[in-house]
C-alpha positions as CSV (number, residue, x, y, z in Angstrom):
1,M,-29.9,-25.4,-22.8
2,S,-28.6,-25.7,-19.5
3,D,-29.2,-27.6,-16.8
4,Y,-30.7,-26.0,-14.0
5,S,-31.5,-28.8,-11.8
6,K,-28.2,-29.0,-10.6
7,K,-27.7,-25.2,-10.0
8,R,-28.4,-23.4,-6.9
9,F,-31.0,-20.7,-7.4
10,L,-31.3,-17.7,-4.7
11,V,-34.5,-15.5,-4.6
12,I,-33.9,-11.9,-3.1
13,D,-37.5,-10.1,-3.1
14,D,-39.3,-8.3,0.1
15,Q,-42.4,-9.5,-0.6
16,A,-43.4,-13.1,0.3
17,Q,-46.0,-13.5,-2.6
18,A,-43.3,-12.6,-5.1
19,R,-40.6,-14.9,-3.6
20,D,-42.6,-17.3,-4.2
21,A,-43.7,-16.3,-7.7
22,L,-40.1,-16.3,-8.9
23,R,-39.7,-19.8,-7.0
24,T,-42.3,-21.4,-9.2
25,I,-41.2,-19.9,-12.0
26,A,-37.6,-21.1,-11.4
27,Q,-38.8,-24.6,-10.5
28,Q,-40.5,-24.4,-14.4
29,V,-37.1,-23.6,-16.1
30,G,-35.8,-26.6,-14.1
31,A,-34.9,-25.6,-11.1
32,F,-34.5,-28.1,-8.0
33,S,-32.6,-26.0,-5.2
34,V,-34.2,-22.7,-5.2
35,E,-33.3,-20.6,-1.3
36,F,-35.1,-17.4,-0.5
37,A,-33.5,-14.2,0.8
38,A,-35.7,-11.5,2.2
39,N,-33.9,-8.6,2.7
40,Y,-30.7,-6.5,1.6
41,Q,-28.6,-8.0,4.9
42,D,-30.6,-11.2,4.6
43,A,-28.9,-12.1,1.1
44,I,-25.5,-10.6,1.9
45,F,-25.7,-13.4,4.2
46,R,-26.8,-16.3,2.4
47,I,-24.6,-15.3,-0.3
48,R,-21.6,-14.9,1.7
49,N,-21.6,-18.3,3.5
50,N,-22.7,-19.9,0.0
51,T,-22.3,-18.4,-3.0
52,P,-25.1,-19.6,-5.2
53,D,-24.9,-20.3,-8.9
54,I,-27.6,-17.8,-10.4
55,I,-29.3,-15.0,-8.4
56,L,-32.4,-13.2,-9.1
57,C,-32.9,-10.0,-7.4
58,D,-35.3,-8.1,-7.1
59,Y,-34.8,-4.1,-8.2
60,M,-36.8,-2.8,-4.9
61,L,-35.7,-4.2,-1.5
62,G,-37.3,-2.4,0.6
63,E,-35.8,-0.5,3.6
64,G,-34.6,2.3,1.3
65,R,-32.3,-0.5,-0.2
66,S,-31.9,-1.3,-4.3
67,G,-31.0,-4.8,-6.0
68,Q,-28.6,-2.5,-7.9
69,Q,-26.7,-1.0,-4.0
70,L,-26.7,-4.8,-2.9
71,L,-25.3,-5.3,-6.6
72,E,-22.5,-2.7,-6.0
73,E,-21.6,-3.6,-2.0
74,L,-21.0,-7.4,-3.2
75,R,-18.6,-6.2,-6.1
76,R,-17.1,-3.9,-3.7
77,F,-16.3,-7.1,-1.4
78,N,-15.2,-9.6,-4.0
79,L,-18.1,-11.6,-3.2
80,L,-19.8,-12.4,-6.3
81,P,-17.1,-14.4,-8.7
82,D,-17.4,-13.3,-12.3
83,E,-19.3,-17.3,-12.8
84,T,-21.6,-15.9,-11.2
85,I,-25.0,-15.2,-13.0
86,F,-26.8,-12.2,-11.3
87,M,-30.4,-10.9,-12.6
88,M,-32.7,-7.7,-12.0
89,V,-36.0,-8.6,-11.7
90,T,-38.3,-5.3,-11.7
91,G,-41.8,-3.7,-13.0
92,E,-39.9,-0.5,-13.8
93,Q,-40.3,0.0,-17.7
94,S,-37.5,2.5,-17.4
95,Y,-34.8,0.8,-15.8
96,E,-33.1,0.2,-19.4
97,Q,-32.1,3.8,-18.9
98,V,-30.1,3.0,-15.2
99,V,-28.7,0.1,-16.5
100,S,-27.3,1.5,-19.7
101,A,-25.7,4.2,-17.6
102,V,-24.2,2.3,-14.4
103,E,-20.8,0.9,-14.5
104,L,-21.1,-2.0,-12.2
105,I,-24.0,-3.9,-14.1
106,P,-26.1,-6.9,-13.4
107,D,-25.8,-10.2,-16.1
108,D,-29.1,-8.8,-17.6
109,Y,-32.4,-7.6,-16.3
110,I,-36.3,-8.9,-16.6
111,I,-39.2,-7.1,-16.5
112,K,-42.3,-7.9,-14.3
113,P,-44.3,-10.0,-15.5
114,F,-42.7,-12.5,-17.4
115,S,-43.3,-16.2,-18.2
116,P,-40.7,-19.2,-17.2
117,D,-40.0,-19.0,-21.2
118,K,-38.9,-15.7,-21.5
119,L,-36.5,-16.2,-18.0
120,L,-35.1,-19.6,-19.6
121,L,-34.0,-17.7,-22.6
122,R,-32.4,-14.9,-20.9
123,L,-30.8,-17.6,-18.5
124,D,-30.0,-19.9,-21.7
125,R,-28.2,-16.6,-23.1
126,I,-26.5,-15.5,-19.8
127,V,-24.8,-19.2,-19.2
128,A,-23.4,-19.4,-23.0
129,K,-21.8,-15.4,-22.1
130,K,-20.3,-16.7,-18.7
131,R,-18.5,-20.2,-20.6
132,F,-17.4,-17.5,-23.3
133,F,-15.5,-15.9,-20.9
134,D,-14.9,-18.4,-18.5
135,R,-11.0,-18.7,-19.4
136,Y,-11.1,-14.6,-19.4
137,Y,-12.3,-14.6,-15.6
138,K,-9.9,-16.9,-14.1
139,E,-6.8,-15.6,-15.1
140,K,-8.3,-12.2,-14.2
141,R,-9.2,-13.2,-10.8
142,K,-5.5,-14.7,-10.2
143,Q,-4.2,-11.0,-11.3
144,E,-2.2,-12.6,-14.8
145,Y,-3.3,-9.5,-16.6
146,A,-1.6,-10.3,-20.0
147,N,-3.0,-13.7,-20.3
148,A,-6.1,-12.1,-19.7
149,L,-5.9,-9.5,-22.1
150,A,-4.3,-12.4,-24.6
151,I,-7.7,-14.5,-24.1
152,L,-9.8,-11.2,-25.1
153,E,-7.2,-10.7,-27.9
154,A,-7.8,-14.2,-29.5
155,S,-11.9,-14.0,-27.9
156,R,-12.2,-10.5,-30.5
157,E,-10.9,-11.9,-33.5
158,S,-13.1,-15.8,-33.1
159,E,-16.4,-15.6,-34.7
160,E,-17.6,-16.8,-30.9
161,G,-16.7,-13.3,-30.1
162,R,-18.9,-11.1,-32.4
163,P,-21.9,-11.3,-29.8
164,Y,-19.8,-9.5,-27.2
165,R,-18.0,-7.3,-29.0
166,F,-18.7,-4.5,-27.1
167,E,-17.7,-6.6,-23.7
168,I,-14.4,-7.9,-24.9
169,L,-13.4,-4.3,-25.4
170,R,-14.7,-3.1,-21.7
171,Q,-12.7,-5.8,-19.9
172,R,-10.1,-5.1,-22.4
173,A,-10.2,-1.4,-21.5
174,E,-10.7,-2.5,-17.4
175,V,-7.5,-4.7,-17.6
176,F,-5.6,-1.9,-18.8
177,L,-6.8,0.0,-16.0
178,A,-6.5,-2.8,-13.1
179,S,-2.7,-3.7,-14.3
180,G,-1.9,0.1,-13.9
181,D,-1.6,1.0,-17.5
182,V,-3.5,3.7,-18.2
183,Q,-2.3,5.2,-21.5
184,S,-3.3,2.1,-23.0
185,A,-6.7,1.9,-21.0
186,E,-7.9,5.8,-22.4
187,S,-6.8,4.3,-25.7
188,A,-8.8,1.8,-25.3
189,Y,-12.0,3.6,-24.3
190,R,-11.5,6.2,-27.1
191,G,-11.9,3.2,-29.5
192,I,-15.2,2.2,-27.9
193,L,-16.4,5.7,-28.2
194,E,-15.4,5.7,-31.8
195,A,-17.9,3.3,-32.5
196,Y,-20.7,4.0,-29.8
197,D,-21.2,7.2,-27.2
198,F,-21.2,4.4,-24.0
199,P,-21.8,6.7,-20.5
200,W,-19.5,3.7,-18.6
201,A,-16.6,4.2,-21.6
202,R,-16.2,8.3,-21.8
203,A,-16.1,7.5,-17.3
204,G,-13.8,5.3,-18.5
205,V,-12.1,8.3,-20.6
206,A,-12.5,9.9,-17.6
207,R,-11.4,7.9,-15.1
208,S,-7.5,7.1,-17.2
209,L,-7.5,10.7,-17.7
210,H,-7.7,11.2,-14.1
211,R,-5.2,8.9,-13.6
212,Q,-2.1,10.4,-15.6
213,N,-3.5,13.7,-13.5
214,R,-4.6,15.6,-16.5
215,L,-7.3,16.4,-14.5
216,Q,-8.8,19.3,-16.8
217,E,-9.4,17.0,-19.6
218,A,-10.8,14.6,-17.3
219,R,-13.2,17.3,-15.9
220,E,-14.1,17.8,-19.1
221,E,-14.8,13.8,-19.9
222,I,-17.0,13.7,-17.1
223,E,-19.1,16.4,-17.0
224,R,-20.4,15.7,-20.3
225,V,-21.6,12.1,-18.8
226,V,-23.2,13.8,-15.6
227,A,-25.0,15.8,-17.7
228,R,-26.2,13.4,-19.9
229,T,-27.1,10.8,-17.4
230,P,-27.3,12.2,-13.7
231,H,-28.9,8.9,-12.4
232,F,-25.2,7.6,-13.2
233,F,-23.9,8.5,-10.0
234,D,-20.4,6.3,-10.2
235,A,-19.6,9.4,-12.4
236,G,-20.8,12.0,-10.5
237,D,-18.0,10.1,-7.9
238,L,-15.2,10.4,-10.4
239,K,-16.3,14.1,-10.7
240,A,-16.4,15.2,-7.2
241,T,-12.9,13.7,-6.7
242,I,-11.6,15.2,-9.5
243,C,-12.7,18.7,-8.3
244,M,-10.8,18.2,-5.3
245,A,-7.8,17.1,-7.0
246,Q,-8.3,20.4,-8.9
247,G,-8.8,22.5,-5.4
248,E,-12.5,23.1,-5.6
249,H,-14.0,21.5,-2.7
250,A,-16.7,23.1,-2.2
251,E,-18.2,22.0,-5.8
252,A,-16.9,18.4,-4.6
253,Q,-18.9,18.4,-1.7
254,Q,-22.0,20.0,-3.4
255,V,-22.3,17.1,-5.9
256,L,-21.5,14.1,-3.6
257,D,-24.0,16.0,-1.3
258,E,-26.5,16.4,-3.8
259,M,-26.2,12.5,-4.5
260,A,-26.2,11.3,-0.7
261,K,-29.7,12.9,-1.0
262,K,-30.6,10.3,-3.4
263,T,-28.5,7.3,-2.3
264,P,-28.3,8.0,1.8
265,R,-27.5,3.9,2.0
266,N,-24.2,4.8,-0.3
267,Y,-21.7,4.6,2.9
268,L,-18.3,4.6,0.1
269,R,-20.3,7.5,-0.8
270,K,-20.8,9.2,2.3
271,R,-16.8,8.6,3.2
272,L,-16.1,10.6,0.1
273,L,-18.4,13.6,1.2
274,A,-16.8,13.1,4.4
275,E,-13.1,13.8,2.9
276,A,-14.5,16.5,0.4
277,A,-16.3,18.1,3.3
278,T,-13.1,17.8,5.5
279,L,-11.2,20.0,2.9
280,N,-13.7,22.1,3.0
281,G,-13.6,23.2,5.6
282,D,-17.4,22.3,6.6
283,T,-16.3,20.3,9.7
284,E,-19.8,19.5,10.9
285,T,-20.7,17.9,6.9
286,A,-17.5,16.1,7.5
287,L,-18.6,14.4,11.1
288,A,-22.1,13.5,10.1
289,A,-20.8,11.8,7.5
290,M,-18.3,9.8,9.1
291,T,-21.2,9.1,11.8
292,D,-23.2,7.7,9.7
293,V,-21.3,5.5,8.2
294,L,-20.2,4.2,11.8
295,A,-23.6,3.5,12.7
296,N,-25.2,2.3,9.8
297,D,-22.1,0.5,6.8
298,T,-23.3,-2.9,8.7
299,M,-21.4,-5.4,6.1
300,P,-18.9,-7.5,8.1
301,G,-15.5,-6.3,8.0
302,A,-17.0,-2.9,6.5
303,I,-15.3,-0.3,9.3
304,S,-11.8,-0.1,8.9
305,A,-8.8,2.4,10.8
306,E,-8.9,4.6,8.7
307,D,-13.0,4.9,9.2
308,R,-11.5,5.4,12.8
309,L,-8.4,8.0,12.0
310,A,-11.1,10.1,9.5
311,T,-13.3,10.2,12.3
312,A,-11.2,11.3,15.0
313,R,-9.5,13.6,12.4
314,G,-13.0,15.3,12.3
315,H,-13.5,15.7,15.9
316,V,-9.7,17.4,15.7
317,N,-10.4,19.7,13.0
318,A,-13.6,20.6,15.2
319,G,-11.6,21.6,18.1
320,D,-13.4,18.8,20.4
321,K,-9.9,16.7,21.1
322,I,-11.3,14.7,24.3
323,T,-13.9,13.1,21.7
324,A,-10.8,12.9,19.4
325,E,-9.0,11.0,22.2
326,K,-11.8,8.2,22.5
327,V,-12.0,7.8,19.2
328,L,-8.8,6.7,19.0
329,L,-7.5,5.4,22.6
330,G,-11.0,3.1,21.6
331,L,-8.7,1.3,19.4
332,R,-7.0,-2.0,20.6
333,D,-3.2,-2.1,20.8
334,T,-3.8,-5.1,18.7
335,E,-6.3,-2.9,16.0
336,V,-3.1,-0.9,16.0
337,Q,-0.3,-2.8,15.7
338,K,-2.4,-3.9,12.3
339,M,-2.6,-1.1,10.5
340,T,-0.4,-0.5,8.0
341,L,2.4,2.6,8.0
342,A,0.8,4.7,6.7
343,E,-2.5,4.3,9.1
344,Q,0.0,4.2,12.3
345,A,1.8,7.7,11.7
346,S,-2.2,9.5,10.9
347,F,-3.0,7.5,14.5
348,A,0.5,9.1,15.8
349,A,-0.4,12.3,14.8
350,L,-3.4,12.5,15.5
351,L,-3.3,11.8,19.2
352,A,-0.4,14.2,19.0
353,L,-2.3,16.9,18.0
354,C,-5.4,15.9,20.3
355,S,-3.3,14.6,23.7
356,P,0.2,16.1,23.6
357,E,1.2,14.2,26.7
358,K,0.1,10.5,25.2
359,G,1.0,10.7,21.2
360,K,4.1,12.9,21.3
361,A,6.7,10.0,22.2
362,R,4.7,7.9,19.9
363,F,5.2,10.5,17.1
364,A,8.9,10.9,18.1
365,G,9.6,7.5,17.6
366,L,8.1,7.3,14.2
367,R,9.6,10.1,12.5
368,P,12.8,7.9,11.1
369,A,9.9,5.9,9.4
370,M,8.1,9.3,8.5
371,L,11.3,10.5,7.0
372,G,11.8,7.7,5.1
373,S,8.6,6.7,3.4
374,D,6.0,8.2,0.5
375,F,2.2,8.1,2.2
376,G,-0.5,9.4,0.8
377,A,-1.7,13.3,1.3
378,T,-4.2,12.1,3.9
379,T,-1.3,11.2,6.0
380,N,1.1,13.9,5.1
381,V,-1.3,16.3,6.3
382,D,-1.5,14.4,9.7
383,I,2.3,14.6,10.1
384,L,2.7,18.3,8.9
385,R,-0.1,19.3,11.2
386,A,1.2,17.6,14.1
387,A,5.0,18.5,13.4
388,L,3.5,21.7,13.2
389,S,1.9,21.6,16.5
390,T,5.0,19.9,18.4
391,G,7.5,22.7,16.9
392,D,9.4,20.0,14.3
393,H,9.2,23.0,11.7
394,E,12.2,20.5,9.4
395,L,9.8,17.4,9.2
396,A,7.0,20.0,8.8
397,D,8.8,21.6,5.7
398,L,9.6,18.2,4.3
399,E,6.4,17.2,4.2
400,A,5.0,20.7,2.7
401,D,7.8,20.7,0.1
402,H,6.7,16.5,-0.8
403,L,2.9,17.6,-1.5
404,M,3.4,21.3,-2.9
405,A,5.8,19.3,-5.3
406,G,3.3,15.8,-6.0
407,P,0.2,15.1,-7.5
408,D,-2.1,16.7,-4.5
409,A,-0.9,20.3,-4.5
410,K,-3.8,21.9,-5.8
411,K,-5.7,19.4,-3.6
412,V,-3.7,20.1,-0.2
413,F,-2.6,23.7,-0.3
414,S,-5.6,25.4,1.2
415,T,-5.0,23.4,3.9
416,L,-1.1,23.6,4.3
417,R,-2.0,27.5,4.2
418,A,-4.5,27.3,6.9
419,Q,-1.9,24.9,8.9
420,Y,1.1,27.6,8.7
421,S,-1.3,30.6,9.0
422,L,-2.3,29.2,12.5
423,H,1.5,28.5,13.7
424,G,2.7,32.3,12.4
425,R,4.8,31.0,9.4
426,E,3.3,32.1,5.7
427,K,6.1,33.5,5.0
428,D,7.9,29.7,5.3
429,L,5.4,28.3,3.0
430,R,5.9,30.6,0.5
431,E,9.5,30.2,0.6
432,I,8.7,26.3,0.2
433,Q,6.5,26.9,-2.8
434,R,8.7,29.3,-4.7
435,Q,11.4,26.8,-4.1
436,V,9.3,23.9,-5.7
437,A,8.8,26.4,-9.1
438,L,12.0,26.6,-9.3
439,K,12.9,23.2,-8.7
440,R,10.0,22.3,-11.2
441,I,11.3,25.0,-14.0
442,H,14.7,23.3,-13.3
443,H,13.7,20.2,-14.0
444,E,11.4,20.6,-16.8
445,E,14.8,22.7,-18.5
446,L,16.8,19.7,-18.1
447,I,14.3,17.5,-20.5
448,P,15.9,17.8,-24.0
449,E,13.2,18.8,-26.8
450,K,11.7,16.1,-28.9
451,P,12.9,16.6,-32.7
452,A,10.7,18.0,-35.1
453,G,7.2,15.2,-35.6
454,E,8.6,12.4,-33.0
455,T,5.5,11.2,-30.6
456,P,6.2,10.4,-26.7
457,P,6.3,7.0,-26.6
458,A,3.3,4.4,-25.3
């Protein structure tokens, strides 16, 4: 049994009476230091400033917030070390159905009402698990993935590791993904599915396939998860992302719109909705989503330069160049200087689109860097649009060629077609498309055939 008198507890509940009851129970298991948080924002403030050892969090936090959302936000901003215990407290008997599906799970949950003895039993069990994984947590945090995997492999063979069999396998798969070894991640998740069809493991397969650009296979896997566990919203996010990659923007937007209505305070999802709506040509929805993000994603540091750029992009798409310019020029010079090269390229491109007299020179100044850099699809499209607008056909065509030859071709094709059509250059885009296809065929012809029975390298 652990000495809980040396642990710092944080009780999170929006009801004063419930907070007092939880404090009393915590004190009965030996807690000496017990702090309170009355709401979501208060909880984040306290955790950010002085991370507790043990968190007892009610599932319903009021104001449309939930303990699950709090947990996701804490993980999103790396505010919750693996060593910290996060226990969900709920009065819902059906909570097990929720927690069995989600990817970001609490360390445990307990159904109200409960006795001090029951809480003590649960805490002792979690403390033992944290102690077992302690060395692994340290290596993972340092991104020493080879060491982390070695520790997990040794743990799999130990008698002490038997109670944590699936958690070891899950962590192993996640390390493969984090390290970029997506084929090993896929294999690891499939191995888990052979033993038990966990929704999170099937979602892991889909995520691994998506990272390998095996989009249709990924789509089939994630649709099975979504159909079985409709409250597994992260799976819906992944489905929408895959739909966008396949060029099916209307379906991606529909999926995200339905989930956003059920989770109105999930602002990562709102950002994804804005992206899908932009690709789908629904400027109104994209702008509404980003306006909500800017106004209400109040976590310190949550609003990024990319969020401002996405908002300006929405106004450009809506034809409101004056507002787009205000958004862009609202960024201080120091903020622009701190941007990544890709963000600076998007900033210059968007400014050239909405205010040529102010943005054209900046855009031209970044042209050499644009030619020599490999940006993401969103930035490449921004550059292409500005290049077409300023008459730089060479740069526009180079960007189009790069996009058509890359993994995001289906995702951005409708946008490219609309932009080239806008500038009367449909035939030029068709020629770029033809040349890309010819290069691909030539490349495939140069790849030697494998001897019969030979398998590709892992």
